N, C-alpha and C positions, 0 to 999 in steps of 0.2 A: 132567238129562244125556237124558231121555227122547228129549224132544224135539231132541238133538241126534244121535242115533243115527237117527231118524226123519226130520231131514233129512238123514241122508247116505247113506241108505237110499233116498228118494225117486229120485234120479235111475236108478234099476233100476226101479221103478214106473214114471218118466215114460218108460224106454225100454220097458219090456211095453205098456203105454198106447199109444205108436205104432206099433207091433211087431203090437197086435192090432186099432187103430181106428182111429186117424191115417193111417196111410199110405192106405186104400185111400178117401182123401175127397181129389179133385182138387186141395183149396186146400194139401194137407200134401205133394203132392207137386212144389212148387215151391220154386224157393230161398226165396222173400219168405213161404212157409207157414212150410217149419219155420225160419226165422229166427224167426218171429211166433212161431212158439208155444216154440222156449226162453227168447226176448225175456221172455214174460209171465212165463213157472215160474221166469227167472232174477229177476225182480222182485219176486214173489209169497210165494217160499219164503221168502225168508230175513226179510220180514216177519211171516209168520205162525209163525217159529221164533222172531223177535224177541218175539213180544206171546204167545208159551203160556209162555218164559223167561223172563218180567220178573219172576213172581213169587223169583224164583232172586238178583235181586238188578241192579240195569239190566247195568252191565261184566261179566259171565255172558252177562244177552242178547245183549249188543251182542256177543260172543265169539261167541256158537253162533250170531248172523246171520254172523255173519262168516265163520264156518266154513262153513258149508253153501254161504252161497256162492260160495268159493271152489273148494267141492266142485263146484257146478253148474257153473262157469265151466267146470273141468277137462272133464267130460262135455259138455258143450254146444260145448265147442270141440273138442272130439274128433266127436264124432258130427257134427256138421258138415262138418269136413274129409273125415271118413269120407264122407259123405252127397255129399258134392261129389265127391268122386274116382269114385265110384260111377257117379253119375250123369253125367259129362260125360268116363270116362275115355278116350281115343282107344284106349287096347286093349282095351276090349272094343268099343269101336263096329267095331275093326279084326274080331275074335273073330266077330260077330254078322255082322257080312259077308260076311267066309266061311264060317259056317256057314251061310247064306242060299243061298251060291251054291257049294256044295263042289264041285266044284274050281272054285276063283272065276280069276277074270281081275284081273289085277293092273291094269289101267287102270280098269278098274271099282269097283274098291276103292277105289283113289288118288281118281277125281274123286268118290264115295260119304263119302271121307272131307274130302277138301276143299268139300264140301255142306256139313259137321257143323260147321267150322272159320269157315265165311262167316260160317252161321246164327248162332253163337257170338258171334264180333262182333259181327254187326247186335243181337242180344239183348242184350249189354253197355254198346253205345252208346244205344238206347233206352230201357236203365235209368240211364245218366249224362245226357241226356235228361230224363228224367222226373224226376228230382231236383234240376236244374237246376244240374247242374253242367257242362255242355257247351251251348253252340248248333252250330246248321249251318244255312248260309247257300250254299245252291248244292254244291258241292263240298270248302266248307271246313267245319273242323272246330276251336269256338277253346272255351277253356273262360273260363267266366262268371267274375264276383267272385266268388260261393262257394266257383267248383270250385280256383279259383286260390286262395283262403284252405286249400284240403282239400288241393291240392297241394304247399302247405308245410310243414302240417302231416304229413303222407306223407314228407316231403324233410327233416324235424329227423326222424322217428323212427327216419328210415333212418338218418342220422349219426348217430344217438345209439346206435343200435345197432348202427352199426360197418359197417355191408353196404356195400359197395364195388358190388356186381352186384343186382341185383334182378329177377325175371323178371318 
């Protein structure tokens, strides 16, 4: 039972480690680095809890591993969502632009925000290309066979969740 409690306290320790150590490293200031940090942790924690709990019986160890995996999943999704919002929020970009030029010229703020949006789109396109989900030929962008499969899966999830509109 102690391993379950330790497994449930682990997300707090993981967050503290990020705040104190990891956020200072360039790798962990990127979306890929943050995802990697959480992915590795989410894979290793249930295995460790299972291994430490196995002397209490297989089913208890399995239940303990699933419990901490679920808790870690909630923590990771919340962390990634909040990090993404704080990293890329237009509201923060607006506040920074206005603060840098207080009082700010609205046209400069709009131009700066347009550049942020263009940069984000370019980064997303580069990521999709790197993952081999899209190909780009001159001014045309198209899905690869892998991209079509992923798009079909996402469409299926949208239908399953009964979402008529998505962003």
